[in-house]
C-alpha positions in Angstrom: -8.5 -6.4 -3.8 -8.8 -4.4 -0.6 -6.1 -6.5 1.1 -3.5 -5.5 -1.5 -2.4 -2.3 0.0 1.1 -3.0 1.3 4.0 -1.8 -0.8 5.2 -5.2 -1.4 1.8 -6.0 -3.1 1.6 -2.9 -5.2 3.2 -4.6 -8.3 0.7 -7.5 -7.9 -2.1 -5.3 -7.8 -1.0 -3.6 -11.0 -0.7 -7.1 -12.7 -4.3 -8.0 -11.7 -5.4 -4.6 -13.1 -4.0 -5.7 -16.6 -5.6 -9.1 -16.5 -9.2 -8.6 -15.3 -12.1 -6.5 -16.6 -15.4 -6.2 -14.9 -17.3 -3.7 -12.9 -16.6 -5.1 -9.3 -12.9 -5.6 -10.1 -12.6 -2.2 -11.7 -14.2 -0.5 -8.8 -11.8 -2.4 -6.4 -8.9 -1.3 -8.5 -9.9 2.4 -8.3 -10.1 1.9 -4.5 -6.8 0.1 -4.5 -4.9 2.9 -6.2 -6.7 5.3 -4.0 -4.9 3.8 -1.1 -1.7 4.7 -2.6 -2.8 8.2 -3.5 -1.6 7.9 -7.1 -3.2 9.4 -10.2 -3.6 5.9 -11.5 -6.8 5.8 -9.6 -8.4 8.5 -11.8 -6.9 6.8 -14.9 -8.5 3.5 -13.9 -11.8 5.2 -13.2 -11.6 6.9 -16.6 -11.0 3.7 -18.5 -14.1 2.1 -16.9 -16.8 1.4 -19.4 -19.6 1.3 -16.7 -19.4 3.4 -13.6 -21.5 2.7 -10.5 -21.9 4.2 -6.9 -19.0 2.2 -5.6 -16.6 3.3 -8.4 -17.8 7.0 -7.9 -17.3 6.7 -4.1 -13.7 5.4 -4.7 -12.8 8.3 -7.0 -14.2 10.7 -4.4 -12.2 9.1 -1.7 -9.2 9.7 -3.8 -9.8 13.3 -4.1 -10.3 13.4 -0.2 -7.0 11.6 0.3 -5.2 13.8 -2.1 -6.4 17.0 -0.6 -5.5 15.8 2.8 -2.1 14.4 1.9 -2.9 11.1 3.3 -1.8 8.8 0.5 0.9 6.2 1.2 4.3 6.7 0.0 5.7 4.4 -2.7 
């Protein structure tokens, strides 16, 4: 999932999000959306049934990216 950060792969990442459901993939998706600086990162985090250190770190990274205006433009 970490390689799905180019703009042309954004839609593919969203499709993966719709089809998979487990902690590792969900944490990766939170991180994926963080790279784009979109609020979908928080939405994906909120939808997780189980949260771990990695998912919490990803959502904290989102906050830092948002505060610094470092998100990628869609």
